[in-house]
C-alpha positions in Angstrom: 131.3 160.8 66.1 133.0 159.2 69.0 133.6 160.6 72.1 137.4 160.6 72.0 137.4 162.1 68.4 135.0 164.7 69.6 137.3 165.3 73.1 140.5 165.3 70.5 138.9 168.3 68.6 138.1 170.0 71.7 142.3 169.8 73.0 142.8 170.7 69.6 140.5 174.0 69.3 141.7 174.8 73.4 145.2 174.5 72.8 145.3 175.9 69.6 143.6 178.8 70.7 146.2 179.2 73.6 149.2 178.8 71.4 147.7 181.1 68.7 147.3 184.0 71.0 150.8 183.1 72.8 152.3 184.3 69.0 149.5 187.0 68.6 151.1 188.6 71.3 154.2 189.2 69.6 152.7 191.3 66.8 150.3 193.1 68.8 150.9 196.9 69.6 151.9 198.0 72.9 148.9 199.6 73.9 147.0 196.5 73.2 148.4 194.9 76.0 148.6 197.8 78.4 147.3 197.6 82.4 143.7 198.9 81.2 143.4 196.6 78.3 144.6 193.5 80.5 142.2 194.5 83.3 139.5 194.4 81.0 140.3 191.3 79.2 140.6 189.6 82.9 136.6 191.0 83.2 135.7 189.4 80.0 137.6 186.2 80.3 135.8 186.0 84.3 132.8 185.8 83.3 133.3 183.2 80.4 135.0 181.2 82.8 132.1 181.7 85.3 129.7 180.7 82.6 131.8 177.9 81.7 131.8 176.4 84.9 127.8 176.7 85.6 127.5 174.8 82.0 130.0 172.4 82.7 128.4 171.6 86.1 125.4 171.2 84.4 126.1 168.9 81.9 128.3 166.5 84.6 125.3 166.9 86.6 122.9 165.9 83.9 124.9 162.9 82.6 125.7 161.7 86.2 122.0 161.8 86.9 121.5 160.1 83.4 123.9 157.0 84.1 122.5 156.6 87.6 119.2 156.4 86.3 120.3 153.5 83.7 121.9 151.8 86.6 118.9 151.7 88.7 117.2 150.8 86.0 119.1 147.6 85.2 119.1 146.7 88.7 115.4 146.8 89.1 115.4 145.0 85.8 117.6 142.4 87.3 115.2 141.7 90.3 112.3 141.6 88.1 114.1 138.7 85.6 114.3 137.1 89.0 111.2 137.5 90.4 109.5 136.5 87.2 111.4 132.9 87.2 110.1 132.4 90.8 106.6 133.5 89.9 106.8 131.0 86.9 108.4 128.1 89.0 105.6 128.5 91.4 102.9 127.7 88.5 104.4 124.6 87.7 106.1 122.3 85.4 104.3 123.4 82.4 106.7 126.6 82.4 109.9 124.6 82.3 110.3 125.9 78.5 109.4 129.3 79.2 111.7 129.6 82.1 114.6 128.2 79.5 114.0 130.6 77.4 113.7 133.5 79.6 117.4 132.4 80.8 118.4 132.5 77.5 116.7 135.5 76.9 118.6 137.1 80.0 121.8 135.9 78.5 121.7 136.9 75.0 120.6 140.6 76.4 124.2 140.2 79.1 126.1 139.5 75.9 125.0 142.6 73.8 125.6 144.8 76.5 129.0 143.6 77.6 130.5 143.7 74.2 130.3 147.7 74.7 129.6 148.5 70.9 126.9 150.8 70.4 125.8 148.8 67.4 125.5 146.1 69.3 122.9 147.9 71.8 121.2 149.1 68.7 119.8 145.7 67.8 118.3 145.1 71.2 115.6 147.6 69.9 115.7 145.5 66.5 112.9 143.7 64.5 114.4 140.4 65.9 114.6 141.7 69.5 111.2 143.0 69.7 110.3 139.5 68.0 111.8 137.5 70.3 110.3 139.5 73.4 107.0 139.3 72.0 106.8 135.9 71.5 108.1 135.3 74.9 105.1 137.1 76.5 102.5 135.2 74.2 103.7 132.2 75.8 103.2 133.3 79.5 99.4 134.7 77.9 98.6 131.4 76.4 99.2 129.6 79.3 96.0 127.3 80.7 95.6 127.5 84.7 94.0 124.5 85.9 93.1 126.4 89.1 92.6 130.0 90.6 96.2 129.6 92.1 97.2 129.2 88.5 95.3 132.0 87.2 96.8 134.4 90.1 100.1 133.8 89.0 99.7 133.7 85.6 98.3 137.5 86.0 101.1 138.1 88.1 103.7 136.9 85.5 102.0 139.0 82.9 102.7 142.2 85.4 106.2 141.5 86.0 106.7 140.9 82.0 105.3 144.1 81.4 107.2 145.7 84.1 110.8 144.3 82.7 110.0 145.6 79.3 109.0 148.7 80.1 112.2 149.6 82.0 114.2 147.9 79.1 112.7 150.3 76.9 113.4 153.0 79.1 116.7 152.2 79.6 117.5 151.8 76.1 115.3 155.0 74.5 117.4 156.8 77.1 120.5 155.5 76.0 119.6 157.8 72.9 119.2 161.1 74.4 122.8 163.4 73.7 124.0 166.7 74.4 122.7 169.2 72.4 125.3 170.3 69.7 125.1 173.6 69.8 125.3 174.0 73.6 128.5 171.8 73.1 130.0 174.2 70.5 129.2 177.6 72.5 130.9 175.7 75.1 133.9 175.0 73.5 134.1 178.5 71.6 134.0 179.9 75.5 136.9 177.8 76.7 139.1 178.4 73.4 138.6 182.1 74.5 139.3 181.6 78.0 142.6 179.5 76.8 143.3 182.3 74.4 143.4 184.9 77.1 145.9 182.5 79.3 148.1 182.5 76.5 147.6 186.3 75.2 148.9 187.4 78.7 151.4 184.6 79.7 155.1 184.4 79.0 155.7 181.8 76.5 158.3 179.0 78.5 158.5 175.2 79.1 156.4 175.8 82.2 153.6 177.8 80.9 153.2 175.7 77.4 153.2 172.2 79.9 150.1 173.8 82.2 148.2 175.0 78.8 148.6 171.6 77.6 147.4 170.0 81.1 144.5 172.3 81.0 143.4 171.5 77.6 143.7 167.7 78.4 141.6 168.4 81.4 139.0 170.1 79.5 138.8 167.5 76.6 138.7 164.9 79.4 135.7 166.3 81.2 133.9 166.5 77.9 134.9 163.1 77.3 133.6 161.7 80.4 130.2 164.0 80.3 129.5 162.3 76.6 130.4 158.9 78.1 128.2 159.2 81.0 125.5 160.5 78.9 125.5 157.1 76.8 126.3 154.5 80.2 125.0 151.3 78.1 128.2 151.0 75.7 131.4 153.1 75.3 134.2 153.5 78.2 132.6 154.6 81.1 129.6 151.8 81.3 127.0 150.4 83.8 128.0 147.4 85.8 126.5 144.1 84.4 126.9 142.4 87.9 123.0 142.7 88.6 121.8 141.2 85.7 124.7 138.5 85.5 124.1 137.3 89.4 120.2 137.1 88.3 121.0 135.1 85.5 123.0 132.3 87.8 119.8 132.4 90.0 117.3 131.7 86.6 116.0 128.2 86.3 116.8 126.9 89.9 
């Protein structure tokens, strides 16, 4: 289910709860709306609001951490790709084809990530992508050093290749992490109860309806942003590909 659809469901549930309770007040017996009842409902709503705020804060912090981690991994990967290209260049002209292949793989990865489609990101973990990267690693392993300097450069290149692919898999596997569905359901239920009490005790007029709509939009928007930041390689909110593009311009020089 797309993040936009989830946010729309949250908006409908939260706003629908507020509007339903607003009309429910018309049929409730008067003693249900006494000062004592209102005070009790406010205390319970305050508790739920505190819990919801804590959960939202934790989810935002977790999503932001995931986003920043992936962004850092992308920058680190771009740096290592440039390092690998320079090490291969120092090895000698024998690595010209390997360097060209490195540039091609990097350009293909950028194109897939720039598409912003989750299906394209999944392709980066597919058999074809794995075979291509393993073939590149074999080409570096099959180099035949003619002296100690080239042998050291080959060892260093293999270490960097391993770092690049480790960072890549970390970013791609982290992309598959998601917010626990039960936690999200509980949070939406809490928000629905909170907005329901708003509708229950607020006068029904244009101002209160507008405020309730804005509040429901804000709640849905928060859920949407959390889910977007939790998948930083696709969707609307994505990590910048600027470092990878900058690395691509340096490759082969």
